[in-house]
N, C-alpha and C positions, 0 to 999 in steps of 0.2 A: 140793479139788475143785472148789467153789462158785466160785471164783476163775475157774479154766482156764474152765470152763462159761461165763463170763460173758464171759470174753475171747472165745472160740470164736465166742460169738453176736453180738456186737458185730464181730468179723471177719467171718462170715457176711453179716449185715445191710449191711458197708459191700463187700460185693463183692469183696474181697481179703483176702490175709493180710501183703501186703507193707508194710515201715514207714511212718510217714507220710511221710518224706523222699522217696521213692521216687515216692510219689502225687504230692508237689508236684511233683518235678522233671519227671514227666512231662505235669502240665497245664500246667506252666510251658511245656516246650516246644513244647505244641500251641499255646498262646496267641502262644507269640513266634511260630510257623511261620505263624500265622493272622494275626498283624499285618504282617509281613511280606512274604507275597502273597497277602494278601486288603485289610486294611484300608488298608494304604497307598497299595498301587496306586489303589484306588477314590479316596483324599484328594488323589492326585496326579491325577487325571483334573480333578474337580472343580474343583480349584485351578488348575490350566492354564485350563478352559474360563473360567472368572471371573476369570483375570489381566486383563484390558482393560476387566472393568467388568460390570454384569447387562446394559446397552445395548447392549454387542458380542454379550453370549451371547444376547440373543434376536433381534439381527438376523442373526445366524447358522443359529437354528433357522428363522426367518420366509424365508430366500432361498429363491426356486422350486425351484432345486435339492434342496435339503436338504426342503423340503415335500414333493416328488416322492418321495423317496427313503424319508420315513417313510409316506405314504400308502401304497406300493407295498409296503413291509414288512408294515404290517397286513392288508392286502388278501392277500397272501401267507398270512399266518397262518390268517385268517380262512376261506383256500380248503383249507388244508392239515391244520388240527387237524380240522375234522367229518369228512374223507374219512379220516382215520387213527383215529376215534373209532369209524367206522363197521368200518372194518377191524379195528382192535384185540379190539372185544368179538366180532365173529365169526368171526376164529382165535380166542381164549380159550375161546370157546365151543366149538369143533370140536374143540381141542387138549385141552381140560379134561373135557368131556362125553362122548366119542364115542373108540371105538376104529375103526380104519381104517387101509387099509395106504397107505402115504407119510406117515406121521403125523411119524415121525422127520425125514423129508427137509422138511416143512412148516415145523417148528421150526426147523431150518437155515436156510431162506428167512427167516423172520420175524429170527434173529439176523445175517442177511447184512450190513445197512448197520452195525453194530458194527466187523466187521472189514473192510471198504472202506471207503479214502481217500476222501472227499466229493470230490476232486479227481477220481480213478477213476471215480465216479458222476458226475459230469459229463462226463466223455468218452463216458462209455455213449451218454448221451442227444446228445451230438452226431454220435456214428456211427449212431446210428440215427435222427436227425432232420435232420441239417446238408446241407448243400449238393449234398453227396457223399455222402450214404448211401445206405441201401436205401431208404427212403421218401421222401428228397428231393425228385427229379422231381417224383413224384406229387403234394409236398404244394406244391412251385414252381407245379404246374399250376394247380391247384384255388385259388393265394393264399393258402394257409394257413400262420403265420409259428408257429413253436414256439420254436427255439433263435433268442438274441437276440430275446427278446419273451416275455412274461408267461406265457405258458402253460409255457414250457420252464423258469422259475423254479418255478412252482408244481412241477410233474413233479419236479424236482431236490430240493426241500424236503420234497415228499412222501416220496419215497425216503429221504432219510438220516433223516426221522424215524417213520418208520411202526413200528418195533419198540417206542415208547415206553410205548403205552397196551397193546399183548399182552403185553409184558413185565411190567406190573406187574400185569395179571389172572389171566395164565398159572398161577403160581403160588397166587395166593387160589383162584379158581375149582375149581382141583386139591386143595386142601385141604379145599373145603366141602363137596367131594365134587356125588352129583346125585339124595341122598335126599329133599331135599325137592322138589326139578322134579319126580321122578315120584312123590309122594305127591298134589302138586296137580295131575298129569294124570289119576290115579286116580280124584280125585275129580271130575274132567269139565274143567278149565280148562284152554283155547285155549294153543296155543303163544305167540300173542301175552302173554295173560293170566299164565302162567307167567314169562315174561320180566320181565313188567313189573311182577309184586307181588309176585314171590318171589326172581328171580336178579337185578333192579336193583338192590333194596336190600341184599343182601348184599353187592354189589361197588360201591354208588356213593362209597364214600371210595376205593377203590382205581383207580376210574375218574376221579374231579376231581382225585388225586396226577396219574397218568398223562396227563391234558389238561393240567396244568401244565406237567411236563417239557418235554412237545410240543411246546405254545408258545413257551415260552424258547426251545429249541433251533431252532425254526420261525425266529423275528425274529433269532436272533443267526450263522444258518449262513451263512458266507463261502464255504467252497473249492468245492461244489459249482454255487452260484450263480453265484460269479466266471467260471466257466468256461462257463456257459451265457448268460451276461445280456449279453455283448458291451460292457459298461461304456458305456452307451451314456446319455450325461448327461438328467436330466431323465424316464427312460422305462422303461430297465432297470438302474438302480443302486437296491438295497436300502444300509438305512444301514449297516451294515457295507461295502459296497462306496464308500458316500458317504464314509466314513470315512479310508478308503485313497487313496480321488484326492484329498482335502483335504491328507492329511498330504504326500502325495508332492509337493503343489504348493505346498508351503509356508506353507500356511494352518493353522497348527496351534491358534488358538483355536477359529476354525470347526471342525476334524478334533475337538477334545476338547469341543467345545459338544453336536456331534452322539453322541460317542460317550459325553458323560456320559448323554444321554436314554437309552441303553441300556442304561446301570449303572442307573439309575434304573429301568426296566423290569425288570431285572434283580431288583434290591431289592424292588420291589412283589410280583414273582413269588414271592421268598422268604417275604416276606412272608403271603402268600395260601398257601402251602405251610405254615409253620408253623402259621398258626391250623386248618387241615384238619389237621393231626396232633393239634392241643392237642383239636379238638372230636372228633376221633374216639377219640383217648386216653380224654376225658372220656364219650364214648357207652358205651367197653367198660366202663370203671368203673362208672357207672350200673347198667350188666346184670350186673356181677358182684356189687352188692350188692344185689341183688335177691332177696328170700324165697325160697327153694325153694316148687314148689307142692305143695302135701299131697295124696300118692295118695287119703287116703281121703275129700277134701272131697266 
């Protein structure tokens, strides 16, 4: 009886009752898949980028059009991410903390970019702000450029990335409830004090995680930006668009050099994400290990 209980205990700690060979096959299949579809392509990108040496690699990155694409990519992310941060927190707060008419419709709108093709999103902005669009004549009259200019790129990037922060925060804030905020308000805290000292500390890890994902998608977006950019070299090409142009012109080393920079940014993002998850888990463990308060103290 004791032997059976020990076996059951070991299986429960392992999280499965399957034989070891099944576990090894599943782990091996997962590692093989990751090697074939993640590690090997990344290695190929860096190998091709450095095929003609480090000097050719740096020369490709220092080329004026490449530098312009790098700069525009970072500018777009620096504008889109803060806008999505404000929207994500506001939308998550409204959905998680309040009941109102149209709440389900708002949730649907938040999820809309996940179901709409980025190319379609770009075409929407062309139909709205292009030369033959609804606002086109007025924009031309006032010499305002949105399509085939930086504002259009920013708008398209904001559209495809705005669900990321909100979708990270909504389930987290719903699970936490509003008891702590209500208690703070009863004790005399203002709305800003309640958000800064109560809500924000509770959602900080989800917020950081959402910002990381949003930033990664903003820098790597291709479809929507491709439609609204006009592919003007040195002006409206982001890094993904510049890679496509270089590859189509058979400048493979330069294309892979810029692509390797995008891959490096993705790896940095992954490292930051892993660090955030590790610190969050460490904080949760430290909280769980705290001794319970003595009610009679």
